[in-house]
C-alpha positions as CSV (number, residue, x, y, z in Angstrom):
1,M,103.9,113.2,74.3
2,S,107.5,113.6,73.8
3,N,109.0,117.3,73.5
4,G,109.2,118.7,70.3
5,L,105.5,117.4,69.4
6,R,104.6,119.2,72.9
7,D,106.4,122.2,71.5
8,L,104.9,122.2,68.0
9,A,101.4,121.6,69.8
10,R,102.5,125.3,71.8
11,E,103.9,127.1,68.1
12,L,100.2,126.0,66.8
13,Y,98.6,126.9,70.2
14,R,99.7,130.4,69.5
15,A,99.1,130.5,65.9
16,Q,95.5,130.1,66.5
17,Q,95.4,132.6,69.5
18,Q,97.4,134.9,66.6
19,V,94.7,134.2,63.7
20,D,91.1,135.0,66.3
21,R,93.3,138.4,67.1
22,L,93.7,139.3,63.9
23,E,90.6,138.0,63.2
24,K,88.6,140.3,65.4
25,R,91.0,143.2,64.1
26,L,89.3,142.7,61.1
27,L,85.8,143.3,61.8
28,V,86.7,146.4,63.7
29,A,89.0,148.0,61.5
30,T,89.0,150.8,59.5
31,P,89.2,150.2,55.1
32,A,92.7,151.5,55.5
33,E,93.6,148.8,57.4
34,E,92.2,146.2,56.1
35,M,94.9,145.7,53.6
36,A,97.3,145.9,56.3
37,I,95.9,142.8,58.9
38,Q,94.6,141.0,55.9
39,E,97.7,140.2,54.8
40,E,99.3,139.6,58.4
41,L,96.1,136.8,58.1
42,Q,97.2,135.8,55.4
43,E,100.7,135.2,57.4
44,A,98.9,134.1,60.0
45,R,97.3,131.2,58.6
46,A,99.8,130.1,56.4
47,E,102.0,129.6,59.6
48,R,99.2,127.8,61.0
49,R,98.6,125.3,58.4
50,Q,101.8,124.8,58.2
51,L,102.5,124.0,62.0
52,Q,99.4,121.4,61.8
53,K,100.7,119.1,58.6
54,I,104.3,119.3,60.7
55,I,101.9,118.3,63.5
56,D,99.4,115.5,62.0
57,G,102.8,114.2,59.8
58,R,104.1,113.3,64.1
59,K,101.1,111.8,64.6
60,D,100.8,109.7,62.1
61,S,104.0,108.7,61.8
62,S,104.6,104.6,63.0
63,P,107.7,103.1,63.9
64,L,105.9,99.8,62.0
65,P,104.5,99.3,58.5
66,R,101.0,99.2,58.0
67,R,99.5,96.1,55.7
68,F,96.0,95.0,55.6
């Protein structure tokens, strides 16, 4: 695994941990806190999704074109 991909994997792990933390906070949040946590959670999920797409794109890239 290249260093770039390894760094992306670490970032993805960090993003997943953030999503998990926010989901747990949301379960015990007061109604006043709920909206702010929902916004944070939405941003964290978007970041996680973006990182996953980048990683998937790098894993799928092959130096040779595939023909069947």
